[in-house]
C-alpha positions in Angstrom: 14.0 2.6 42.8 11.9 5.7 43.1 11.5 7.5 39.7 10.6 11.3 38.8 7.8 12.1 36.3 7.5 14.8 34.6 4.6 15.6 32.7 4.9 17.7 30.1 1.9 20.9 29.5 0.3 19.5 26.8 0.2 16.2 28.4 -1.7 18.4 31.0 -3.6 20.3 29.1 -5.3 17.3 27.1 -5.5 15.3 30.0 -8.6 17.9 31.6 -10.5 17.3 28.6 -10.2 13.6 29.1 -13.3 11.9 31.7 -12.2 12.0 35.0 -12.5 8.3 35.4 -9.7 8.5 32.9 -8.3 10.6 34.5 -8.4 8.9 37.7 -6.7 5.8 36.0 -4.0 8.9 34.1 -3.0 9.4 38.0 -2.1 5.7 39.3 0.1 5.0 35.6 1.7 8.2 36.9 1.5 6.3 40.9 2.7 3.0 38.4 5.6 5.0 36.8 7.1 6.7 39.8 6.9 3.9 42.2 7.5 0.7 39.1 9.6 2.6 36.4 9.1 2.8 32.7 7.8 -0.7 31.5 4.4 -1.3 32.6 3.5 -4.7 31.4 0.1 -4.9 33.5 -1.3 -2.2 31.9 -3.7 -2.4 29.0 -2.0 -2.8 25.6 1.3 -1.8 27.2 4.4 -1.6 24.4 7.4 0.0 23.7 7.1 2.7 20.7 10.5 3.6 19.6 13.5 3.5 21.4 13.3 4.5 25.0 9.4 5.0 24.0 6.4 3.9 25.8 2.3 3.7 25.1 -0.5 2.5 27.2 -4.2 2.3 27.0 -5.7 4.1 29.6 -9.4 3.4 28.4 -11.1 1.9 25.2 -10.9 5.4 23.4 -7.5 7.0 25.6 -3.7 6.2 25.8 -0.9 8.1 27.4 2.7 8.0 26.1 6.1 9.0 27.8 9.9 8.6 27.0 12.9 7.2 29.5 16.5 7.1 28.5 18.2 4.1 29.7 20.0 4.5 33.5 18.0 7.8 34.2 15.5 8.4 37.2 13.1 10.9 34.8 10.2 9.8 33.0 8.6 12.1 30.7 5.1 11.8 30.4 5.0 14.2 26.9 1.0 12.7 25.6 -2.1 12.1 27.4 -5.3 12.1 25.1 -6.9 10.5 22.6 -6.2 7.2 20.3 -7.0 9.5 17.4 -4.6 12.4 17.9 -2.1 10.1 19.8 1.6 10.6 18.0 3.0 7.0 17.0 
């Protein structure tokens, strides 16, 4: 199954501030979300952070957070940026 991945404006705005290698990892994460779905245990520090909410580390200081409603084909990346400002 191929999922639709939507990236919120705020996540894009923060992603521009990330180092290029972290932006590249975010792009890989988005590809994996699209191809494999919202549950990605192979990503570093992947975990659920609430009902239908997930996160993983892109690097030591960088994370991405997304949400997915059960049975939906849309995944929404609502945060990408520093761990310090992560909404969890």
